[in-house]
Every structure is written in structure tokens, then in C-alpha cells.
C-alpha positions, 0 to 999 in steps of 0.5 A: 740654784747652781751656778752655771759653768757658762753663766758669766755672759748672763745677767739673770738666772735660768728660767725653770721651764728651760732648765727642765725642757733643756736638761738631758742628764736624765738619759745621757748620764749613760754615757758618764763612764765614757765621758770620764774616759775621754776626760782622763785622756784630754787631762793626760795630753794637756799635761804632756804638752805642757798646756797645763802643768803635769801636777795639775793633770794628775790631780785632775786625773785622781779626781775623775777616777774618784768620781768614777768609783762614785758612779760605778757604786751608785753614790754619785749625786746628779742634778738636772740644773747642771743640764748634762752628765758633762757639766755634772762631772766637770762641776763635782770635779771642781768641787773635789779638787778646787779650781784646778778642776777648770783647767780640764776644759782647756782646748775642748768644747762640750761639742767635741766632747759630747760626740767623743763620748758618744762614739766610745760608748757606740764602739763599745755597744756595736762590738757587743751587738757583733758579739751577740749575733755571733751567738745566735749564728752558732745557735742556728748552726747547731739547730741546723746539724740537728735538723738535717734529716727533717723535711718540711714545706717552705712557703710562698704567699703563706702557701705551701710551696715545696719540701725543704730540709728544716736545716735549710731554713735555719741556714737561711737565717744564719745567712741573714743575720751574717750579713746584719753582723757584717753591716755593724762590723762595717760601721764600726770602722767609721765609729772608730774615728776621734772627733776630740780636739775639734773644739766647738767647730773650728779646731783648737788654738793650743798645741794639742796632740790629737794623735796622742789622745787618739792612741789613749782612747783607743781610736784607730784615726783622727777625724780630719775636719773639725766642722764635720767632727762636731756636726755630723750624726751620719754614722749614728744614723747608720748604726740605727740603720744597721739595727733596724735591719736586724730587727726586721730579720728578727721580726720575720723569724719571730713570725715564722716561729709564732706561726709554727707554734700555733695549734693549726701548724704544730711545727714546733714547741717552745720551752716552758721557760720562754713562754707565759700563760694567760691570767683567764685561760689555763690551757695557754702557753704564749710565745710572748718573747717572740711576740715582743721582738716582733712588736719591739721593731717598731720602736727601732724603726721610729728611733731611725726615723727620729734621728734622720728627721733631726738632721734633715734641716740642720745647718752646719755646724753644731745645733742643740737639736743634736742633743736628740740623738741620744735617747734613739740610740739607747733605746735602740741598744737596749732593744736590739741586744735584748731581742737578739738574746731572746731569739738565741734562747728560742732557737736553742730551745725550741723542738721541732715535731718532726711528724707534723713537718713531714706530713706538711711537706707532702701533698701538693708541695710535691707538685713541681716535681711532678711537672719537672718529670714531664719536662725531663720527658720532653714536654715544654715547662709551661705546658707540663705546668698546666697538666699538673695544674689540672692533676692538682684541681682533680684531686683537690675537687676529691679532697685527696692528696698527691701521694694518693694518685695512681698511675692509671690516673696520671696518664689520663693527663699525659701518656708521658707519666710512667711508674717512675713518676709515682716514686717521685712523691716522696718529700725527702726525694724531691728536696734532695733533688735540689742538688744545685749550689745553695739548694735544699738537697741533703748534700748541699745542706751538709756543705753548708754546715761544713762551711759555716762550721769553718767560719764559726769555729775555724775547723773547716 
């Protein structure tokens, strides 16, 4: 049995059950390279401040760099009995360079050590997610540029509502994902604060230089309160919240595209390389990537709720419960990054079926504009709404579309209808009537595209 680095106080060995139940190295070794980065900076600071001899600090750094190479090459042997990633690395360091390795933990606790490594990890992963969302935004912009001149029915209550340009739809999700990206950028500001140097909870009684260590590790500032630094996980919860909101948006778009890809809609075709087949039905082409994005959203929601539940009753300061903050984050990072990449590939590869979208954009989806025609003739909107509702009921009873109505039939419902009312029954014209800022009219859509080209490529 491995001798515990903290075992001086204890008269008997740790029960095998406790070792198995409390270990975290099976998952927190994900933080290994970040832990080493934090330890190297800490060792440099200890040597610079004269807290340990500079030659000892250099031996520690050399030993840590050798361990880092072993980890990168898959040669490092992880031991569950050493509990976590931090103790594994420290024990390996002592085995490599002798008792000098034990000086590394001078002026440091695992409490500030672990959250420093975790913040370094989250900073990097958050920036990766920001970059991935940027690529998704660019894919949506490109698809919007390609589909300016395709109209489709937009839906409320999953019922055909009004015609819009397909580009307007893609630009809508661009806006959603941009807000997701902004949330992650905002969280990054709060992640960029260094907890190292806080000790277990009360600070450190050595002449450490926290500003030096923060600069070495690339943190913008140092956390001001040692208890807050070691015990708080609100910024981790914030990251999970950002992820949950982003997954909600990805799931909504996935649902749209799953419906559109169905035979009943046939609005889009997904590329073969991003779909799968059935083990029994040879005709099937399943949108599994989209379905998994939709399904995996629940995992990310669960991660957020899990950590909220962990921290809700914790007294200040550190408690072992906080070991449970790692796995939800690791799973969320993997799930979210994969989902963003998957959606980006889907957007880039999907092909709109123009004729089916145009057909769906007509019919009763044009009814609102017929009501607005009467309003422009002086009829109060509520009355106009009632009149056109009667027109729709009349045609529906005959299984006819709105484009098939004659002027004579329209006049049965209101004398205000004239020949020009029939010219409104065109989905492109109806869409282009929405000229208000942010609307689906062609010029407004092109203006939105120009705006995003400027934002994403700096040429606007």
C-alpha cells in the first residue's frame, strides 16, 4: 500500500473501501497538464522569493517537465491509492528527484492547487468553445447568403404562420449563438482570476508573490479573498449554465432540421456522410447527429443541476463535496464541443429543397397580408381579421388554397377588396412587405448579412 503524503497523523492504513470511494484520479487526471503548469509557476515563485533555494526550484521544475512528457506520451502510471491527480504527480516528483520534491507544496494547499488547475482548464476550454461557436456563426452566415432568394413558411405552434426568407431563419440562429458566445466571453472574465496563494482557506504565512505567479500562469488578476478563492464554485456553475443555454439553442435547431428532413416536410436534404442507416429498413436515412444533439442536451442540464445541488448546502470554506465539480464539467465540455462541431457540419452540408419550401410558403400563410390589405383600406384590424378568417374557412371547406380565390369570391366577404388584392397572394411579395428593421424583407435580410459580414470578417 502506498504511504500517504498526508499520513503522519494516522495510526492505521486507509480502508480499501475508502480508497476506492474517495479517489478521483480516474477522472481528474484530465487536469494533469494544468496542474503541472500551476506547479511550475509556483516553484518559480518559491525560488524567486527565496522561500526555497533556487537550485531546488529548478530541480523541481525539471522533474515536473519530465513528468509532463511522460503524461503526454502515455507512459505515466496513475495510482488510485494516491487519490487524485495532484498527489500522483507530487509522489512521482519525489520519487524522481528525492526529498527536494516535497518542497514544492511549501506555501500551498491542495485546496488552492486544485481550483487553480481547474480554472486553467476552464479558461482554455471556454476559449475553445468561443472559437467553435465562431465557426458555427460563419457557417450560418454563409448559408444565409446562399438562401436569400428562397422563401419558406415560418411556424408558430408548429402551424404555418407567415412566409419568410430562408436566410432570415439562419440569421435568427446566428443571433442566438452570438449571445451564447457572448455569455462564454463574459464568463471568461470571471474565470481569469487566480486563486493560487490562498492556501487551505486563510492565506499563506510565507512571503509569496501572487502577482508573479498570476503573470506566469496568464491570469489577469488575483482573487482577493482566500476563503472565496478556495470554496466558491459559482463561476463553474456559470460555465455550466452557459453550456446548458447553448445546448438548448442547438437542440431547438436540431429539432427544426429533423422535422424539415422528414419525408412529410422534405424541406431539406442532409448529406449522406452526416446521416446513418437502419439495421433492418434499407430505405432509411436517419438524422442521428441531430437527434443526439437533441438527446445530449439533457446531459448538460443534468450537469448544471448536479453542481447546483452540490453547493447549495455547503458551509464556508472547502468541503470534499467539491470533488464532485469535475465530472459534470468534463462531460459538458465534451458534449458541448461535439454538438457545436456537429451542428456546424450539418449547416454547411444541408441542401434546401426550394420548390417544397416555396409551396409551403403559400396558401393560408398569406392570410395576414390579406387582412392588412383591408386595414390599409380603412377597416379596423380586428374586423379585417374576422373577414379574412371567414375567407379561410370558406376555402378550407372546399379544400382550396388562398391563391385560387377569385376577386368575385373575395367581394362576397368585403367590398373593399379590389383587383390589387390578388397580387398580394405571392409569398415573395408577402415576405418583402416586411420592411421594418429586423424583418424578413429582402433588403432587410441583405442588411443583416452585411452587418454580420462586418462583425465576423471585419469588412463591413
